[in-house]
C-alpha positions in Angstrom: -25.8 34.7 -5.7 -29.1 33.3 -4.5 -29.1 29.5 -3.9 -32.0 27.1 -3.6 -32.6 25.8 -0.1 -31.3 22.4 0.9 -34.9 21.2 1.1 -34.9 21.4 -2.7 -32.2 18.7 -2.9 -34.1 16.5 -0.4 -37.2 16.9 -2.5 -35.5 15.9 -5.8 -33.9 12.9 -4.1 -37.4 11.4 -3.2 -38.5 8.3 -5.1 -40.8 9.3 -8.0 -44.1 8.1 -6.4 -43.4 10.3 -3.3 -42.2 13.2 -5.5 -45.4 13.0 -7.5 -47.5 12.8 -4.4 -45.8 15.8 -2.8 -46.2 18.0 -5.8 -49.8 16.9 -6.4 -50.6 17.6 -2.8 -48.9 21.0 -2.9 -50.8 22.2 -5.9 -54.1 20.7 -4.8 -53.7 22.5 -1.5 -53.1 25.8 -3.4 -56.2 25.1 -5.6 -58.2 24.6 -2.4 -57.0 27.9 -1.0 -58.0 29.6 -4.3 -61.4 27.9 -4.3 -62.2 28.3 -0.6 -60.7 31.7 0.3 -59.3 33.8 -2.6 -62.2 33.6 -5.1 -64.9 34.4 -2.5 -62.7 37.2 -1.1 -62.2 38.8 -4.6 -65.5 38.0 -6.2 -67.8 37.7 -3.2 -69.8 34.7 -2.0 -72.1 34.8 -5.1 -69.3 35.6 -7.5 -70.9 38.8 -8.7 -68.7 41.3 -6.9 -66.3 42.0 -9.8 -68.6 41.1 -12.7 -67.7 38.5 -15.3 -64.1 37.7 -16.0 -63.4 36.9 -19.6 -61.8 33.5 -20.2 -59.1 35.1 -22.4 -57.3 36.5 -19.3 -56.4 33.2 -17.6 -55.9 31.7 -21.0 -53.1 34.2 -21.8 -51.5 33.5 -18.4 -51.8 29.8 -18.9 -50.3 30.1 -22.3 -47.3 32.1 -20.8 -46.9 29.4 -18.2 -47.0 26.6 -20.8 -44.5 28.4 -23.0 -42.1 29.0 -20.1 -42.3 25.4 -19.0 -41.5 24.2 -22.5 -38.6 26.6 -22.8 -37.2 25.4 -19.5 -37.9 21.7 -20.3 -35.8 21.7 -23.5 -32.5 22.7 -21.9 -33.2 20.4 -18.9 -33.6 17.4 -21.2 -30.6 18.4 -23.3 -28.4 18.7 -20.2 -29.6 15.2 -19.0 -28.8 13.7 -22.4 -25.4 15.4 -22.4 -24.7 14.0 -18.9 -25.6 10.5 -20.2 -23.4 10.8 -23.3 -20.5 12.2 -21.2 -20.6 9.2 -18.8 -20.5 6.8 -21.8 -17.7 8.8 -23.5 -15.6 8.9 -20.3 -15.9 5.2 -19.7 -15.1 4.4 -23.4 -12.0 6.6 -23.3 -10.6 4.7 -20.2 -11.5 1.4 -21.9 -9.5 2.5 -24.9 -6.5 3.1 -22.6 -6.8 -0.5 -21.3 -7.1 -2.0 -24.8 -4.1 0.0 -26.1 -1.8 -1.4 -23.4 -3.0 -5.0 -23.4 -0.3 -6.0 -25.9 2.4 -3.8 -24.5 5.6 -4.9 -22.7 5.4 -5.6 -19.0 7.3 -2.4 -18.0 4.6 -0.3 -19.8 1.6 -2.4 -19.0 2.0 -2.7 -15.2 2.3 1.0 -14.2 -0.4 2.2 -16.6 -2.8 -0.7 -15.8 -2.4 0.0 -12.0 -2.9 3.7 -12.4 -5.9 3.2 -14.6 -7.5 0.8 -12.1 -7.0 3.3 -9.3 -8.5 6.1 -11.4 -11.6 4.2 -12.4 -12.2 2.9 -8.8 -11.8 6.4 -7.5 -14.4 7.8 -9.9 -16.9 5.0 -9.1 -16.5 4.8 -5.3 -15.5 8.3 -4.3 -16.1 11.0 -6.9 -19.5 9.9 -8.4 -21.3 9.9 -5.0 -20.3 13.6 -4.7 -22.1 14.6 -7.9 -25.6 14.7 -6.3 -24.6 17.7 -4.0 -21.5 19.0 -5.8 -21.1 22.8 -5.4 -18.0 23.4 -7.5 -16.7 21.8 -10.7 -13.3 21.4 -9.2 -12.7 18.0 -7.5 -9.2 16.9 -6.5 -8.3 13.5 -8.1 -4.9 12.3 -7.2 -5.3 9.0 -9.1 -6.1 10.9 -12.2 -3.0 13.0 -11.8 -0.9 9.8 -11.3 -2.3 8.3 -14.4 -1.4 11.4 -16.4 2.1 11.4 -15.0 2.5 7.7 -15.7 1.5 8.1 -19.4 3.8 11.1 -19.8 6.7 9.1 -18.4 6.4 6.5 -21.2 8.8 6.4 -24.1 7.8 8.5 -27.1 5.9 6.7 -29.8 2.6 5.9 -31.3 1.4 4.2 -28.2 2.1 7.2 -26.0 0.3 9.5 -28.4 -2.7 7.2 -28.5 -2.8 7.0 -24.7 -2.5 10.8 -24.3 -5.4 11.3 -26.8 -7.6 8.8 -25.0 -6.7 10.4 -21.6 -7.5 13.9 -22.9 -10.9 12.7 -24.1 -11.6 11.1 -20.7 -10.6 14.3 -18.8 -12.7 16.5 -21.1 -15.7 14.3 -20.4 -15.0 14.4 -16.7 -14.8 18.2 -16.7 -18.1 18.3 -18.5 -19.6 15.9 -16.0 -18.4 17.9 -13.0 -19.6 21.2 -14.6 -23.1 19.7 -15.1 -23.2 18.4 -11.5 -22.3 21.8 -10.1 -24.9 23.6 -12.2 -28.0 24.7 -10.3 -31.2 26.2 -11.9 -31.6 29.8 -10.8 -34.2 30.3 -8.1 -35.8 33.1 -10.2 -36.7 30.4 -12.8 -38.8 28.4 -10.3 -40.2 31.6 -8.8 -41.5 32.9 -12.1 -43.2 29.7 -13.2 -44.6 29.2 -9.7 -46.2 32.7 -9.8 -47.6 32.0 -13.3 -49.1 28.7 -12.1 -50.8 30.4 -9.2 -52.2 33.2 -11.4 -53.5 30.4 -13.7 -55.3 28.8 -10.8 -56.7 32.1 -9.7 -57.8 33.0 -13.2 -59.6 29.7 -13.6 -61.2 30.1 -10.2 -62.5 33.6 -11.0 -64.0 32.5 -14.3 -66.2 30.1 -12.3 -66.7 32.4 -9.4 -70.5 32.0 -9.6 -70.4 28.2 -9.9 -68.7 26.5 -7.0 -69.1 23.0 -8.3 -67.7 23.8 -11.7 -64.9 25.8 -10.0 -63.8 22.8 -7.9 -63.7 20.6 -11.0 -61.8 23.1 -13.1 -59.3 23.9 -10.4 -58.7 20.2 -9.7 -58.0 19.6 -13.4 -55.6 22.6 -13.7 -53.8 21.6 -10.5 -53.2 18.1 -11.9 -51.9 19.6 -15.1 -49.5 22.0 -13.3 -48.3 19.1 -11.1 -47.4 17.0 -14.2 -45.4 19.9 -15.5 -43.4 20.3 -12.3 -42.9 16.6 -11.9 -41.3 16.4 -15.3 -39.0 19.4 -14.6 -38.0 18.2 -11.1 -37.3 14.6 -12.3 -34.7 15.7 -14.8 -33.4 19.1 -13.6 -30.5 17.5 -11.7 -29.0 14.7 -13.8 -27.1 13.1 -10.8 -29.9 13.4 -8.2 -33.2 11.6 -7.9 -34.8 8.4 -9.2 -33.6 9.1 -12.8 -30.1 10.0 -11.7 -27.3 8.9 -14.0 -25.3 6.1 -12.5 -21.7 5.1 -13.4 -22.9 1.8 -14.9 -20.3 1.8 -17.7 -17.6 2.7 -15.3 -18.6 -0.2 -13.0 -18.4 -2.6 -15.9 -15.0 -1.2 -16.9 -13.8 -1.5 -13.3 -14.9 -5.1 -13.2 -13.2 -5.7 -16.5 -9.9 -4.1 -15.3 -10.1 -6.0 -12.0 -10.2 -9.3 -13.7 -7.1 -11.4 -14.0 -5.9 -9.3 -16.9 -2.5 -9.0 -15.3 -2.1 -12.8 -15.0 -3.3 -13.4 -18.6 -1.0 -10.7 -19.8 2.0 -12.2 -18.0 1.1 -15.6 -19.3 1.1 -14.4 -22.9 4.4 -12.6 -22.3 
């Protein structure tokens, strides 16, 4: 399967102002190539070599480009929203585990609390930084396995059932998070919209083949519009990479909460 070059990851990791500048410079350069070389080569210096190109031709190409961008943008935004909801759901499930055991006896509270703290710390400090460049949805997590085994070792009862249900919700959310992180947009997607964008520039240039000044203005406006489309797509296409990357904020809050002197207060109440 074809993969996007590593350069693409570095590009998406740029701060938004630099990403915008790069994309705008790229499409402005292509617009200049169209204006300075391609249009004179195809239509001649005076723009009369191929006759008059009807505006409907680039309009149809531009419409196809816009529709394709909109079709791509919708799942990109939906995936980003799903990643945000998953992060919140995962943290909420682990918080439920902590709240369930707060009033439990010492022999139950201590092992589950310790395993939970190691799990949350592992996710925040070791697993989450891997998401930006994750290639597979399978990540070994010994603390997560220890937490599962600790819960399974508890006596049967309502508390164990509640803990297992919360743990299942957390692991399902984690699996969704890892799957999203490992997902890459197919190169053909970017190739097709790139070709349509170039054809749109060329069509606009040929419409104004006999008017260089109007051609410069039109190509500049179209290049800015195309750049805006690509900026939006690039900014959200990878939920865990870039300036708008989803951070484990809820997990960090939960880690701080668990790391507080909950053990001391628990033992005091006991």
